[in-house]
C-alpha positions in Angstrom: -31.9 41.4 14.3 -34.2 40.4 11.4 -37.2 42.1 10.0 -40.5 40.2 9.6 -39.5 39.3 6.1 -36.4 37.4 7.5 -34.0 39.8 5.9 -31.3 41.3 8.2 -31.8 44.8 9.2 -29.2 47.4 8.0 -27.5 47.4 11.4 -27.1 43.7 11.3 -25.6 43.9 7.8 -22.9 46.3 9.1 -22.1 44.1 12.0 -21.7 41.0 9.7 -19.4 42.9 7.3 -17.1 43.8 10.1 -16.9 40.3 11.5 -14.0 38.1 10.8 -13.2 34.4 10.9 -9.6 33.4 11.3 -8.2 29.9 10.9 -4.7 29.3 12.3 -2.1 27.8 10.0 -1.7 25.0 12.6 -5.3 24.1 12.1 -4.8 23.9 8.3 -1.7 21.8 9.0 -3.7 19.4 11.3 -6.4 19.0 8.6 -3.6 18.3 6.0 -1.9 15.8 8.3 -5.1 13.8 9.0 -6.1 13.8 5.3 -2.6 12.6 4.2 -2.6 9.7 6.7 -5.9 8.5 5.3 -4.3 7.8 1.9 -3.3 4.1 1.4 0.4 3.7 1.3 1.2 6.6 3.7 2.9 5.4 6.8 3.1 8.8 8.4 4.7 12.2 8.2 8.3 13.0 8.8 8.9 15.8 11.2 11.8 18.1 11.9 14.4 17.9 14.6 12.1 20.1 16.7 9.3 17.7 16.3 11.6 14.9 17.4 12.6 16.8 20.6 8.9 17.6 21.3 8.1 13.8 21.1 10.9 13.0 23.5 9.5 15.5 25.9 6.1 13.9 25.6 4.6 16.7 23.5 3.1 15.3 20.3 2.8 18.0 17.7 -0.2 17.6 15.5 1.4 19.4 12.5 4.5 17.2 12.4 5.8 17.1 8.8 3.4 19.7 7.6 3.7 23.4 6.9 0.8 25.6 5.7 1.2 29.1 4.5 -1.1 31.9 3.3 0.1 33.2 0.0 -0.1 36.7 -1.4 -3.2 35.9 -3.4 -5.0 34.7 -0.2 -4.8 31.0 -1.0 -3.1 28.3 1.0 0.1 26.5 0.1 0.8 23.2 1.9 4.1 21.3 2.2 4.0 17.7 3.4 7.0 15.4 4.2 5.7 11.9 3.8 6.9 8.4 4.8 5.5 6.0 2.2 5.2 2.2 2.7 7.4 0.0 0.5 5.7 -1.5 -2.6 3.3 1.4 -3.2 3.9 3.5 -6.4 5.4 6.7 -5.0 4.1 9.1 -7.7 0.5 7.7 -7.4 0.5 8.0 -3.6 1.8 11.6 -3.9 -0.9 12.5 -6.4 -3.6 10.9 -4.1 -2.3 12.8 -1.1 -2.3 16.1 -3.1 -6.0 15.6 -4.1 -7.2 14.4 -0.7 -5.4 17.3 1.2 -6.8 19.9 -1.2 -10.3 18.5 -1.0 -10.3 18.3 2.8 -8.9 21.8 3.4 -11.2 23.5 0.9 -14.2 21.5 2.1 -13.6 22.2 5.8 -12.4 25.8 5.6 -13.8 27.3 2.4 -10.3 28.5 1.6 -8.7 28.0 -1.8 -5.6 25.7 -1.9 -3.2 26.9 -4.5 -0.6 24.1 -4.1 0.1 20.9 -2.1 3.8 20.1 -2.3 4.7 16.6 -1.4 8.2 15.5 -0.4 8.7 11.8 0.1 11.3 11.8 2.9 11.5 8.2 3.8 10.4 4.7 2.6 8.9 2.5 5.3 10.3 -1.0 4.7 8.4 -2.5 7.5 8.8 -6.3 7.3 9.7 -6.1 3.6 13.4 -7.0 4.3 12.4 -10.4 5.6 9.7 -11.1 3.1 9.5 -12.0 -0.5 8.7 -8.4 -1.4 12.3 -7.4 -2.0 14.0 -8.9 -5.0 16.0 -12.0 -4.3 19.2 -10.2 -5.2 18.8 -7.8 -2.3 18.0 -10.7 0.1 21.1 -12.5 -1.0 23.2 -9.3 -0.5 21.8 -9.0 3.0 22.6 -12.6 3.8 26.2 -12.1 2.5 26.6 -9.0 4.7 25.4 -10.9 7.7 27.9 -13.7 7.1 30.8 -11.2 6.7 30.1 -9.5 10.0 
């Protein structure tokens, strides 16, 4: 309840102090996953064996390739396992992912992000093997291997 001045009454203040808001680590992971996928050059996230089994069973896990952990100083540490598209500068993509993930988590939750660790697990070659994107030497090597088999 509020007084006529709009200030909370003492009873209301006590109630507010004892209230808590909790955000599950899975929610933090989902925010991180969506933010990372918005960065140009990111094809997706690389999940674990458990994530692969869940996909086979038709259960898509939102936090695939993401782990979020509350640290001792009450900040969040995020680990992401990325798949990056061929022909994008890996270090630049990783830095942009770190900045985007930190910005989104802090903006949406009010929590402080202490670290965003990025592991580039896979390179998405897409159609690069058939195009001019790969150096000619690699294309010639591929043609030679095809003739030998």
